[in-house]
Structures are given as structure tokens and as C-alpha cells.
N, C-alpha and C positions, 0 to 999 in steps of 0.2 A: 808661226808668227812671221816668218819670212814671206810666206805667200800673201799674208794680209798687207804687209808693207809694200810688196811688189805690185799688188793690185791697186793700192792707193796711188802709188807713183804712176802707174799706167793710166789711171783715170785722169789725173791732173796733167800728165804729159799730153793726153789726147786734147784736153782743153787748151793747153799751151800751143800745140801744133795748129789747132783751129784758129787760135788768135793771131797767128802770123799773117794770115791773109785777110783779116777783117778788123777794122777799128771798133766795131760794135761789140765784140766779145769783151766781157767784163769779168774781172776776178774780184773776190770779196772775202771778208772775214765776218764771222758772226759769233755771238754768244748769248746766253740767256738762262732763264730759270725754267724748270719743268716740274710738273706735278704728275707723278706716275703711280701706278698700282698694278696688281696682278689680277687677272680674271680667269674664269674657268672653274676648275675643281678646287677652289679655295674658299674659305669662310672666314668672316670677321678679320679681314686684312685691312689695316690702315695704310693709306697711301704714303708716299714719301716725296719730299722736295729735294731736287737735285739741280745740277747745272749741265749745260752743254757748251762746247766751244769748237770752232773749226773754220773751214774755208769752203769756198764755192767757186764754180765757173758758170757764168751765164752765157749760153750759146744761142744766139738768134737763129731761128730756123726759117720762118716766113712770116712777115707782118708782125702781128701781135703774139705769135707763138714762139716760145723759147724752150730749151731744155736746160735744166740746172742740176748738174751732178754736184754733190756735196760730200765732204769728209768731216765727220763730227765725232768728237770724244763726248760720251754721254754717261752720266750717272743716273741709274734707274733702279726700280724695284718697289719695295713696300717697306713698312716699318720693320726693322730687324731682318731685312732680306735685300741687301744692296748688291747690285751687279753693275759693272762698268763695261760699256761697249764702245767699239769703234764702228760707227754707223756710216753706211754709204747709201743715202737716198738718191734716186735719180728721178727728178720731178719734171713733169710736163707743166709748163707755166704759160698761162694765157692772160694777157693784159685786157681787162674788161673796160678800162678807161686809163687815162694818163696816170701812171704811177701805181695803180691798183691791179694786182694780179691774183688769179686763182691758181693754186698749185696742187698737184696730186701725182702720186707715183709710188713705185715699189721701193723698198729699202731692205738692206741686209745689214745685220749687226753681228760683229765678231766679238765675243767675250774677251776682254783684256784683263779683268780682275773681278774679285768679289770680296765681301767683307770677312769671310773666314773659309776654312777648308770644307766645312759641311755644305755651305751654299755653293762653293765651287764644284764639288762633286755631284751635287743634286741638280745642276743646271747644264744644259747643252752649250756647246761652244759657238753655235750659230743661231741667230734668230731672224726670221723672215717676217716682213710686215708691209703695211701700206701707210702712207703719210698723205694728209690733205689739209689745206689751209689757205690762208690769205697772206699776201705780202703787200707792203706799201713802201715805195721808194721816193725820196725827195730828189730834186734835181742835183743837189750837191753830192749825192752818193750815199747819204744816210738812209738806212732801211729798217723796217719793222716787220716782224713775222708773228703770226698766230697759227699754230699747227696742231692737229690731232694725229697721234700715231696709234695704230692698231696692229697688234701682233697677230699673225696668221698661223704661226706654227707654235707648238708647245715647246717651252724651254725646259720642261721637266725630263730628267733622265729616267724617271720611274714611269714605265709604260702605262700603268693604271691611272695616272693623273695627267690631265691636260691643263697646263698653266701657261697663260699668255700674258704678254706685257701690253700695257696701254698707257697713254699719257697725253698731256697737253703741254706744248712748248710756247713760251712767250719770249721773243728775242729781239735783239738790236744788232745791226751790222753796218758795214760800210763797203760799198763797191767802188773800185778804182779802175 
């Protein structure tokens, strides 16, 4: 757990250090609802509705291209199979027009909780995936997100089963 916290602090320290030399770097907060499920070697699994909340740093790189690391607390899983993660997506963000951006990049999730001991023992502590979506930002700092998350690694501790996470996030945030 100490490594997770130190990694998150390092990520946001990098963003803060970058902000010292540029007025264009923005920080923000975001939250939303997500609809998640499990894919792979699972049958008849009903999806679950959860939430996410966290922060971000928007780092301009060149013109319309930005990098946006985030730190999110996320409730995920399926019906009767809930897992909470501390997710760190690092998104490439490209503005296709004023306010509207395409976003995509890798993410890593660190398991921070589960609904019971069985789920905790049956799932790995780290989940790797990809995130892709759209974002729209108003001039005042209000922003909206729509994102799809796809797990690339199995979260199952049982080698015979490949179980991945996937989900759609719909969110609201504010950049300052």
C-alpha cells in the first residue's frame, strides 16, 4: 500500500513541478458513474453500477496534444463480485476542435478492497488495461467525459480462468 501511495504522490508531484513553469498546466477533479462487467471465462454475469472519483493534471505538450495523468478511486465488477481499485490512467489527449478532445492511453489499477474475503482471494492485486473516450470542456472549467475501459490482463488468481474487467464511465469534472 505504501508503494501505491508513493507512486500516486510522485505522479502528482511531476504534474505540480511541470506547472511551475507554465500557466497552461491545469489541475482538476472529476467524478461519475460507471457501468462495469467481467469478460473472458465467465458466463451469465450481470454488470454492476458503481462510481469513480479522483483528480487529474492536464499537461500541454505541443499545440492540440496534451498528456493527462489521473488518479481515480473506482468501484467495479459485476453483480455480487465487487472490487475497488485505485486507478492511474495516463491519457494522450488530442483536441479535435475547441473544447472537444479524444483521449486514449494505458492504465494500471491497484486493488484496494473487495466485497468479501472470497473475492479478495480470487482476484489479483493489479489490473492493467486501456482507456479511450471523449472529453468536452467548457471555457469556465466544467468538463464532461465518456470513456470505455478495457482490461488487458486477467484479474483471476486461478490460472485456468482468464477474467478481465471492462466498463463505460460517464463523468463530470472541473479544471482550475
